[in-house]
N, C-alpha and C positions, 0 to 999 in steps of 0.2 A: 696570074690569077688575081681577081679582085678580092677585097676583104668585105664582101657583101654577106650580111647575115642571112642564113637559110634556116627555116623553121620546119621541123618534122611534123608529120601527122601525130595524132594522139596514140601513145603506146604505153607499154608497161616497163618501169625501171627494173633492172636486174643488178643486184649487188651495187647500189649507188654509194658513192662517197661524196655526199653533199653537205653533211654536217661538219665533218672533219676530214682534212686531206689525207689520202692514203700515203703512208710513209714506208710501206713494206719493201719496195724496191728502189725508192728515191727518198733520201733523208730530208730533202727540201719540200717534199709533198707533191701529190698530184690529185686534183679534183677529178672524179670520174662519174659518168652517167652512161651506163649501157642501157640501150632502149630496145625492147622487143616490139617488132611490128609484124602484122600479118603479111603474108606474101603479097596480097593485093595492095595493101597500104605501102609496102616497101618498094614497089616497082619503080615509081617515078624517082624516088630518092636514090635507089641503086643505080639507075641509069645516069643521073646527073653526076654521081661519084665516079662511075666507070668512065664517063666522058672526060671528067677532070683528070683522072689518072692517065688516060690515053693522051690528052693534050700535053700533060707534063712530060710523059715519056717521049713524045714527038719533039718537044722543045729541047730536051737533053740529047736526043738522037742527032738533031741538027747541030748543036754546039759541040758534041764529041766527035761527029763525023762517022759514027757507027751506031747500030741499033743497040739500045740499052734494054736491060731486063725490066720487067714490070713487077712492082711489089704487090703483095697480097692486099686486097681491099680492106678497109676498116669495118667490115661487117662479115658475119658468118651465118650460114643457114643452120638452124637447130634441128633436132630430131623430129619436130612436129611440122616442119616446113615453113616456120616463121623465120624472120631475120633479126639478128641482134647486132645493132650498130654501136660502135665504141667511140665515145666522146671523152676527151681529156683536156685538162688545163693545168699547166705547171703552177704550183701554189706560190713559190718564192724562188729567189735566186740572187745573184750578185752580178752587177754590171762590171765591165772591164775597169771602170774607175774606182771600184770598191763599194759603190753605193748599193745597199740592199733594196729589194723590191718585193712586194707581195701583191697577190691578186686572188680573186675568187669569183665564181659565177654568181650572177644575180638570180635570186629566187622570187618568183611571182606566184600569187594565188590564182584561183580559177577566174577571178574578176579582173586580173591584170594589175593588182596592187602589189608593190614590193613588200616582202616580209622577211623577218629574221626567223630562222628555225629554232630560236631559243627554247629549249626544252622539248621540242618536237623532232624526234629522230625520223628521218625519211628512210623508210625501209623498202626493200624490193617488193614489188607488187603494187607500188604507187603508180597511178595513171598520170602521165605527164606528156608534155611537148618539150622539145629541146631546140634552142636556138644555137647555131654554131657557124663557124667559118671554115672553109676548106683551105688547108695549108699545104702547098706542094713541097716535096722533098726529094732528094736523090742521095742514095747511099750505094756505092758501087757493089757491095756484097748483097744488098737487098733489092735494089733497083729504084725506079722512079715511082712515086706514089703520092697519095695525099693523106694527111691526118685530119681528123675532125676536131677542131679547136672549140671546146665548150665555152659558151658565152653566157647563157641564161637557161633557166628551167622554169616552166610554168606547171605548177602542181595542180592537177585537175581533181584527183581523188587521193588524199593522203592516207597512207598505211603506216602506222607506227607500231612500236612494240607492245607487249602485254597481250599476247594472243589469248583468246578465250577457248573454251572446250570445243566449240563448233569448228574452229580452225584446224583441229586434229581429227575431225570426223565424228566426234561424240555428239549424241543427242540426249535430251532429258529422258531419264529412265526412272522407274519406281525403285525405291531402295534407300540405301544409306544417304543421309543428308548431314553434312558437316555444319556445326554451329560455329559461326564466326564470333568468337569471344574477344573482347578487348580487355587485355590485362592492364590493370591499373599499376603504374610504376610507383614503387615506394623509394624514397631517397635513401641512398647508402649513408652509413655513418660517416661523418666528415664532409658531407656535401653542403653543409650549411655555411 
């Protein structure tokens, strides 16, 4: 398989780890971008992934001399009929010679400019496109498959923290209005 970059259609990020690598199951960290696409938008991408998995299984079948099992694809259908694709990139590691390495996906804005997410946490719900490479693998217990190696993300519409009342379904009503007072801080004794 080639290391050609593939770009997804525009979708919605689900539990992304693009500001800080996820270390829950891997202490060296993994960058993640799960992308939800409508069934219509997902068709072409699903087909190319399925074709790559089949080609990888055929290659291992020839080399092993017997039919190999096929691994689960790196996408799942959700309860609404959409598809969620899983893209990952190992954040760091150590080469056999002891040399440490680190990597991270490149982030682009809607205009194609590289940006650092300094202070802007990329939340689920962000509309984005993902650039990735298909990476074939074979594990005898799992089978032959492909993983989707995250390379870059283009943020089309950024969603960050600090939800307002409308995100919970509340609308403006008549009634109690809080006064946002700013309390003037007085220095404590000994702060001089």
